[in-house]
C-alpha positions in Angstrom: 0.0 0.0 0.0 1.2 3.5 -0.6 2.8 5.6 2.1 -0.2 7.8 2.2 -2.5 4.9 2.9 -0.1 3.5 5.4 -0.2 6.7 7.4 -4.0 7.0 7.0 -4.7 3.7 8.7 -2.3 4.4 11.6 -5.3 5.6 13.6 -6.8 2.1 13.6 -6.4 0.2 16.8 -5.0 -3.3 17.0 -8.4 -4.8 17.9 -10.0 -3.1 14.9 -7.2 -4.5 12.6 -7.7 -7.9 14.2 -11.5 -7.8 13.7 -11.0 -6.9 10.0 -8.6 -9.7 9.5 -10.7 -12.3 11.4 -13.8 -11.5 9.4 -11.9 -11.8 6.1 -10.4 -15.2 7.3 -13.8 -16.5 8.2 -15.2 -15.9 4.7 -12.2 -17.3 3.0 -11.9 -20.4 5.1 -15.5 -21.4 4.3 -15.3 -20.8 0.6 -12.0 -22.6 -0.2 -12.2 -25.5 2.3 -13.2 -28.1 -0.4 -10.0 -27.4 -2.3 -8.0 -27.6 0.9 -9.5 -31.1 1.5 -8.6 -32.2 -2.0 -5.0 -30.9 -1.7 -4.5 -32.7 1.6 -6.0 -36.0 0.4 -3.8 -36.0 -2.7 -0.7 -35.3 -0.6 -1.6 -37.9 2.0 -2.1 -40.5 -0.7 1.3 -39.7 -2.2 2.8 -40.1 1.3 1.5 -43.7 1.4 -1.8 -43.4 3.2 -3.9 -46.2 1.5 -6.9 -44.8 -0.2 -9.0 -47.9 0.8 -8.4 -47.5 4.5 -11.2 -45.9 6.5 -10.1 -44.4 9.8 -12.6 -44.4 12.6 -9.8 -43.2 14.9 -6.9 -41.0 13.9 -4.1 -43.4 13.4 -1.6 -41.3 15.3 1.1 -42.7 17.5 -0.1 -46.3 18.0 1.5 -49.7 17.7 1.0 -51.7 14.5 -1.5 -53.9 16.3 -3.5 -50.9 17.6 -3.4 -49.3 14.1 -4.7 -52.5 12.5 -7.6 -52.7 14.9 -8.5 -49.0 14.3 -8.9 -49.5 10.6 -11.9 -50.8 8.8 -11.2 -52.0 5.3 -13.7 -51.8 2.5 -13.5 -53.0 -1.0 -10.4 -51.5 -2.6 -11.5 -48.7 -5.1 -9.2 -46.8 -7.4 -7.0 -44.1 -5.9 -7.6 -40.4 -6.3 -6.6 -39.3 -9.8 -6.8 -35.5 -9.4 -8.6 -32.6 -7.8 -12.0 -33.2 -9.4 -11.8 -36.9 -8.7 -11.2 -36.2 -5.0 -14.2 -33.9 -4.8 -16.4 -36.4 -6.7 -15.4 -39.4 -4.5 -15.6 -37.5 -1.3 -19.2 -36.5 -2.1 -20.2 -40.0 -3.3 -18.5 -42.1 -0.6 -18.5 -39.8 2.4 -21.2 -37.2 1.8 -21.3 -33.7 0.5 -20.7 -32.1 3.9 -17.3 -33.9 4.1 -15.9 -31.3 1.6 -16.0 -29.0 4.6 -14.1 -31.5 6.8 -11.9 -29.5 9.1 -13.7 -26.3 8.5 -14.1 -25.8 12.3 -10.3 -26.3 12.6 -9.8 -23.9 9.7 -12.0 -21.3 11.3 -10.4 -21.9 14.7 -7.0 -21.5 13.1 -7.7 -18.8 10.5 -9.4 -16.2 12.8 -6.7 -15.9 15.4 -3.9 -16.7 12.9 -4.9 -14.0 10.4 -6.0 -11.8 13.3 -2.3 -11.9 14.3 -0.8 -12.0 10.9 -2.4 -9.1 9.1 -2.3 -6.5 11.9 1.3 -7.4 12.7 2.2 -7.1 9.0 0.6 -3.7 8.9 2.5 -2.6 12.1 5.8 -4.0 11.0 5.5 -2.6 7.4 4.5 0.9 8.6 7.4 1.0 11.1 10.0 -0.3 8.6 8.8 2.0 5.8 9.1 5.0 8.0 12.5 3.9 9.2 13.9 3.0 5.8 12.5 6.1 4.1 14.4 8.3 6.5 17.6 6.3 6.9 18.0 3.7 4.1 15.7 4.5 1.1 17.4 1.7 -1.0 16.0 -0.9 1.4 12.4 0.2 1.2 11.4 -2.2 -1.6 12.4 -5.1 0.7 10.1 -4.0 3.6 7.1 -6.1 2.5 9.3 -9.2 2.3 10.7 -8.8 5.8 7.5 -7.6 7.4 5.5 -10.5 5.9 8.1 -13.1 7.0 8.2 -11.8 10.6 4.4 -11.5 10.9 3.8 -15.0 9.4 6.4 -16.6 11.7 4.7 -15.1 14.8 1.2 -16.2 13.7 2.4 -19.7 12.7 4.2 -20.5 16.0 1.2 -19.2 18.0 -1.5 -21.3 16.3 0.4 -24.4 15.1 -1.3 -27.1 17.1 -4.6 -26.3 15.4 -2.9 -26.4 12.0 -1.7 -29.9 12.8 -5.2 -31.0 13.8 -6.7 -29.5 10.6 -4.2 -31.4 8.4 -4.9 -34.7 10.2 -8.7 -34.2 10.1 -8.6 -33.5 6.3 -6.1 -36.3 5.4 -8.2 -39.4 6.3 -11.5 -40.8 5.1 -14.5 -41.6 7.2 -17.6 -43.6 6.3 -21.0 -42.0 6.0 -22.8 -41.9 9.3 -19.7 -42.1 11.4 -18.8 -39.0 13.5 -15.2 -38.0 12.8 -13.1 -36.7 15.7 -13.1 -33.0 16.4 -10.1 -30.7 17.0 -9.6 -31.6 20.7 -9.9 -35.3 20.2 -7.6 -35.2 17.3 -5.0 -33.4 19.3 -5.4 -35.8 22.2 -4.9 -38.7 19.8 -1.7 -37.1 18.5 -0.1 -37.3 21.9 -2.0 -40.5 22.8 -1.4 -40.0 26.6 -1.1 -43.1 28.7 -3.1 -42.7 31.9 -0.6 -44.9 33.7 2.3 -42.5 33.2 3.2 -39.5 35.4 2.1 -35.9 34.8 5.6 -34.9 33.7 5.8 -37.8 31.2 2.4 -36.8 29.7 3.4 -33.1 29.7 6.6 -34.1 27.8 4.5 -35.7 25.1 2.7 -32.4 24.3 5.7 -31.4 22.3 4.2 -33.6 19.6 1.6 -30.9 19.0 4.5 -29.0 17.4 5.5 -31.9 15.2 6.4 -30.4 11.8 6.6 -26.8 12.9 10.0 -26.4 11.1 8.4 -27.6 7.9 5.5 -25.2 8.4 7.8 -22.3 8.9 9.9 -23.4 5.9 6.8 -23.2 3.8 5.1 -20.1 5.3 8.0 -17.8 5.6 9.0 -17.9 1.9 5.3 -18.0 1.0 4.7 -14.7 2.8 7.9 -13.2 1.5 7.0 -14.0 -2.1 3.3 -13.1 -1.6 3.8 -9.6 -0.1 6.8 -8.6 -2.2 4.6 -9.4 -5.3 1.3 -8.0 -3.9 2.5 -4.6 -2.8 3.9 -3.3 -6.1 0.9 -4.7 -8.1 -1.7 -3.1 -6.0 0.2 0.2 -5.9 0.3 0.2 -9.7 -3.4 -0.6 -10.0 -4.3 2.2 -7.6 -2.1 4.6 -9.5 -3.6 3.5 -12.9 -7.1 4.1 -11.5 -6.0 7.7 -10.7 -8.9 8.7 -8.6 -9.7 9.2 -4.9 -9.7 5.7 -3.3 -13.1 4.3 -2.7 -14.4 1.0 -1.4 -14.7 -0.3 -5.0 -11.2 0.6 -6.2 -9.7 -0.7 -2.9 -11.6 -4.0 -3.3 -10.6 -4.4 -7.0 -7.0 -3.5 -6.6 -6.4 -5.7 -3.5 -8.3 -8.7 -4.8 -6.5 -8.6 -8.2 -3.1 -8.1 -6.5 -3.8 -10.8 -3.9 -5.0 -13.3 -6.5 -1.8 -13.0 -8.5 0.5 -13.0 -5.5 -1.3 -15.9 -3.9 -1.1 -17.9 -7.1 2.6 -17.3 -7.6 3.6 -17.9 -4.0 1.5 -21.1 -3.6 3.0 -22.6 -6.8 6.6 -21.7 -5.8 6.3 -23.2 -2.3 4.3 -26.3 -3.2 7.2 -28.8 -2.5 7.5 -27.3 1.0 3.7 -27.8 1.4 4.0 -31.4 0.4 6.8 -31.9 3.0 4.8 -30.1 5.7 1.8 -32.4 5.1 3.9 -35.6 5.1 5.5 -34.6 8.4 2.2 -33.8 10.0 0.6 -37.1 9.2 3.5 -39.3 10.2 2.3 -42.0 12.6 5.6 -43.2 14.0 6.6 -41.0 16.9 10.3 -41.8 16.7 10.4 -41.1 13.0 8.3 -37.9 13.4 10.9 -36.5 15.8 13.8 -37.4 13.5 12.3 -36.1 10.3 13.6 -32.8 8.9 12.3 -30.7 6.0 15.5 -31.5 4.0 15.3 -35.3 4.5 11.6 -35.2 3.8 12.1 -33.4 0.5 14.8 -35.8 -0.5 12.5 -38.7 0.4 9.7 -37.2 -1.7 12.1 -36.7 -4.6 13.3 -40.3 -4.4 9.8 -41.7 -4.3 8.1 -39.4 -6.9 10.5 -37.1 -8.5 9.4 -33.6 -9.6 5.8 -34.8 -9.9 5.9 -35.9 -6.3 7.2 -32.5 -5.1 4.3 -30.8 -6.8 1.6 -33.2 -5.6 -1.7 -31.3 -5.1 -0.4 -28.1 -6.8 -3.7 -27.6 -8.7 -6.0 -27.4 -5.7 -3.3 -25.5 -3.7 -3.0 -22.8 -6.4 -6.8 -22.9 -6.9 -7.3 -22.3 -3.2 -4.5 -19.8 -2.5 -5.2 -17.3 -5.3 -8.9 -16.6 -4.3 -8.1 -17.0 -0.6 -5.4 -14.3 -0.6 -7.5 -12.1 -2.8 -10.5 -12.4 -0.5 -8.6 -11.9 2.8 -6.5 -8.9 1.6 -9.4 -7.2 -0.2 -11.9 -7.7 2.6 -9.4 -6.7 5.2 -8.5 -3.4 3.4 -12.2 -2.6 2.7 -13.1 -3.0 6.4 -10.1 -0.8 7.3 -11.2 1.8 4.8 -14.7 1.7 6.3 -13.4 2.1 9.9 -11.1 4.9 8.7 -14.0 6.7 7.1 -16.0 6.3 10.3 -13.1 7.8 12.3 -12.8 10.7 9.8 -16.5 11.6 9.9 -16.7 11.4 13.6 -13.7 13.5 14.3 
């Protein structure tokens, strides 16, 4: 956003920024969730989760015997062939509402996560732009990259356990009529606490809630860096081309267009890291989960599937990210504009 706009929204409070971001995240999460399910199913299948297995319990850290008892096998159908095939088979075999599997986790994650992410990005960007303009003008173009990376890291670390639960909830199939586990039950099954162990031993197992955090940061930090460094110049150029006093319509159009392009490019570029993140989050063996790193996971994916394996689920990921970023950024900026307008008229 231009320096003028950055200064004009300085009067907004952090709660107002958080409200704007949370509302945008709510709308985006509901709309794009089916594509998120398709992406996760394709990546889980590539990771070796058998298509024909139906999980009545999340097969987290269990022994092979327990895992075998928790799985109900049906006739073996063909595996997922692509995005549309996933959507079709989920509707036919599990029910239409399963396309929104994990939406509660998405909302639980998106609202606080984006509520932290977007306001922090604004605050970091405004501070850095003011500092670099006065002291190091040559560094100003890099401000969105640094501000986006810092804000995303903070949001990711704060809300990671819910992200882990969402991935696991979306990765596995359930039969129609069965009630799948919710967020809390999924997280409990991740740590699989033994009632016979001591409190300190159970407490130590809660570190599994952050399994794959490194992979998540490895994906989200470059994603945010690419996204914001692409988005900012595009929306500035669009606003300049319009050449009129900013209105809700021009702000909506400029931010949605810029967000759509930036989200598409960033999601395509970071798809291999997203595949690695998913594979680490659905790993069932606790010892292997703790030893896995993003580098070794990427090498494993390359060995098993080559370039195609690294870009498993790229179509639904790109199809989800472009509209999602466009919706979140444009709605966030329009709500900020409305709140600014209210402040201006009341003062």
